N, C-alpha and C positions, 0 to 999 in steps of 0.2 A: 231151521236147526240152530242150536245153541243161540236162543234169543239174547240180545244184549240185557244185561241185568236192570238197566235203568226202564226196560219196558214190561218189566214182569209184574209191576204192581197192577191192580185190577184197572183194565182198560178195554177188555173185550166186551161186547153186547153180554147182556145177562142171557141165561137160557130162555128159550121161550118154548110155547107149545104143551102139549100135555104129556108128562113122561111120567106119571104116577104109577105106572103098571108096575107090578112086582115081577122081575126077572131074575133076581139072585140065584135061585136054585136051578134055573133053566139055563142062564146064559153062562154061568161059570164053568161048567165044563167046556164050552166052546170057544172060552175066550182066549185062550193061548192061540188055537186054529185062527182066529179072527185077527188077532194082532199081528201074526206072522204073515200077513200079507194076502191070507185068502179072502175070500167074499165077505161082505159084511153080514152078520148073522142076523137073521130074521127069528126071533124068539118065539116061544109058544107063549102068547098074550092073553092073560086071562081077562085083561080088559080092552080086548081089541074092538068092540063097539065104541068104544071112547077114541079111539085114534081115526084119524082122515086116510092113513095109508098112501098119501101123495107127498108129504112134505119131510125132507130129511130133518134128523135132529140137530139143533143148533150147537156148536161145540160149546163145551164148560168155558168156565173161567178160572183164573189162578190169582190168589191173593197170596201176600206176603206178609208177615209181621217178624220182629225180633223177639225172643223171649225176654220177658222183665224178670221171671222167676228163674232161680238157679237150675240147672240141669238136673233131670231125675230121671229114673224110667217112667216110662209113660204108657196108657192104656189109650191107643188111637183107632180110627176105623178100619174094620175089615174090608178086604175086597168086595165080600158079599153084602156087607153093610152098605158101601157105596153105591153099588149096583142098584140097590132098592131104594135108597134115598135120594140118591143123584147128588150127594154130597160126600166129601172126603177132607178129614183132618189129617194131615201130614205133619209129621215131626222129623226135621233134619237136623240129626248130630252133627256138629264139626268141631274138628280140631284146629286150631288157627296155625296156618303155615303159609307163608307167603308165596305167592303164585298157585297154590292150590287152594287155599280157602283163607280169605281174610276180608277185613270191612274196606270197601272201596271208597272214592272220594264222596259220594252222596250217602254214605251209611248203609250201603247194601252188602250182604256177602257175596263175594265173587271169586274169580279162580277157576283154574281147571275143573276141579271135583265140584265146586259148587255150580259151575254152570251145567255141568253133566246132570245133576239133580234137578236144577232149575228146568232143563229141556225135557227130562222126564215127567216132571209135573205138568208141563203143556201136553206133552204125548198123552198122557193120561187123561187130561181134560178135553182133547181134541178127539181122542179115539174112542173115548167111553161117553163124551156129552156130559160129563159131571162136573161141578164146581170144586175146585180144590183150595183150601186153605192151609198154607205152609207156614210152620212155625220153625224158625231158625234158633237151635238150642246149642250154643257155644259151650264148650269144656276144653280147658287148657291142658288137664291132666289126662294124657292118654288112656292109663288103665281105668280111670274112672269112665270115661268116654265109652270105652269098649264094654264095659260093665253095665251102664246105662241101656246101651242098645241090645245087649243080650237079655237083659231083664225087662224089656217093653215088651209090648203086644202091639198088633195091627200094624197100622203104616208108619213104622219108624224105621229111618234109615240113617245110615252112619258113613261119613267120609273122614277117615283118618289115617288114609294111606296104609290099610290093613292088609298085611300079606296073608295071601291064601293058603292055608295049609290043612292037612287033613284033621288034625288034632282040632282046630277052631272050628271045621265043619261040624263037628261033634255038638257043638253048642251054638252056632249061628248058620244063618244062610248067607251066602255070597252072590253078588252078580257076577257074570263074567269078567275077566279082567280088563281093566282099564289102562293099565301101565304096567311095563316091566322095568324093575328096579334093578339096581347094583348097589350092594351094600359094601362099603369101603372102611378100610381099618385106617386109622388117621392119628397122627402125632402132631406136636409142635413141630415146624420147619427145621428147627435145628436137631432134631433127632435123625441119626443117619438112616439111609434106606434099609429096611429088612429084607435081608436076601431069602430067607425062606421060614415058613410057618415053625419047622422043627426047630429052628434057632431062637423062637422068640422068648425063651425062658431066658436065655443068657443075654440077648440083645436088650429087651425089655425088663430086666430083672430089678431095675431100680425104679420102674414105671409104676403107677396105678393104673388099675383099669376102672373105667368109668362107665358104671353099670346102670342101664334105663331099665326098671323094673317093668316086668309084664310085655316086653318087647323081644323080637328075634335077636335083637343085637347082643341082648343080655344072655340069650342062650348060646350064640356065638362065641362070645368071651369064655363062658364056663366051659365050651367044647375045648377051648385053646387050652384052658388051665388043665383040664383033665388029661388033654394029650401030650402037651409039651412044657407045661409051667405049673407045676402042682404048687408053689410058692405064691403064686399069683395074688396080689391083694386087690382090695376092691373099695370103691367108694360110689355112693349111690347119688345119681342126679335123676332130675324130675322133668327135664324138657331138653329139646334139640338146642336152644339157647343157651342153656347152661353148659350142656356139654362142649360147644363151641367157645364158649367163654374160658372153660377150665382150660382146655387145650391150647387156646392162644395165650395163657398167662407164662408158658414156659414149658421145657422139656421134662415135665414130671409125670405127665400122663398120656392114655391111650384109650382109644376106644373106638367102636364101630358108627356110623352114620349113614343115612341115604345119600347117594350120589349127588342128588339135587340140592340137598343143605349144604353138603360139601363144596359144591361149585358156587353156590350163593355166597358163603362164607368167605371163599377165596377171593370172589369177584369184590366183595366189600372190604377187603384187605387184611383178613386174619392170616395169620402166619402159620399155614398148616400144611403137613406132608401126608400124601396118599402113599400108601404102602400096597402096591398093587398085587404083591403074592398074597394078600389077605382078600382080594376082590371075590365077593360072593354074587354072581349075575342070575341065580337061580329064582329069584323071587317075581312074583305078580301079584299086583294090588287090585280089591274089589271093593266095592260098596257092599256094607254089611248090612244085615236085617235079623230081626229075632228069629231064632230056629222054629221052621215049619210055617213061616209066613206065608199067607196065601197071596201076597203081593208079589212073592219071587218070580213066579212064573211071567208076571207082566214086566217085571224089571228084565227078565231073559226075553222077553219079546220085544221090548226097546232097544235093546242091543242088538238083535236080528234085524228091526227095522232100519236100525242106523248102521247096517253092513257091518256089525261085530266091532265099529268103532275103530280099533287098532289098525293102522296102516291106510285108513281113508284120508281124502285130502281135507276134509272137513276138520277131521280131529288133529290132524297135523297143523293146521291153521290154528286151532283153539290152542294148542299147546304153544305156539310160537308167539301168539297174543299175549298169553300171560307168563310165559317163561322166558321169551326170547329164542331167537332161531339156533344160537348155539346148545344152549341146554335142551330145547325142543328135538334137536338133531341127536344129542346124545342119549337121550331118553328113546327116542323112537327108531334108532336105529338108522 
């Protein structure tokens, strides 16, 4: 489980044996049951005479590459096509975030969510005995990343710590949650502690709200404006790093940020204050896929095979490895 990223390049023996039979239309309906831990599926094999019937199929391989082209919507392999051809082309879209998805010392993508996707690729290769070719597609702008996955087809997966919401379910598929998040209201350390959200109009009246387009943080600020601060002024930022930089410059701005980004910023010495009356602990993050993807059931089967991930010792170890024990404890309760 959770293979080291340095071992994810092609290194397993190539698949052997005759696996040319067509099984997509027969195996697909039974696939979820197979991967939930039921017995291996014996498909109705139209080419049965070509098989020995005595040897188990060799697990497939996983290879990886970093995309040289700019990120954009893609058309990748469907699950049914992968079962038929014994090959799958995966696109892993990712937003850089230290500890979650970042480039490691050897040039590989690593971090909590990167290792989840890498483990999923190996799960697919091992469970279905197919070869999986992964392309990592980086996109720094969160809104663009979200749109690229939404507008793709087939085996496209996205890790950008996307909050699971009903409105987003209308245009995307989600994995089960892999993380529980707390959104925190943050200012420069020189701003006095906010005593209540009802008083934000007076307490933050001279401050400018930092808006991160397309995120729930933007929606939270707009809700505060509508409820308590109709004169609130906004300034648009394009990344968490830009938000932290702006907040650190002085007591002129405020904004929402995920608690792990706040924690890392303060660990690095950023002079920030968390206003706990603004905490929102209702979020869960999920891997995103194009709406109606036939890979979604397999992602769900992966989580089931890993005992739901959340709360397991293996997942806690993964969090501690990439985030450190203190932050891992904060996020995992």
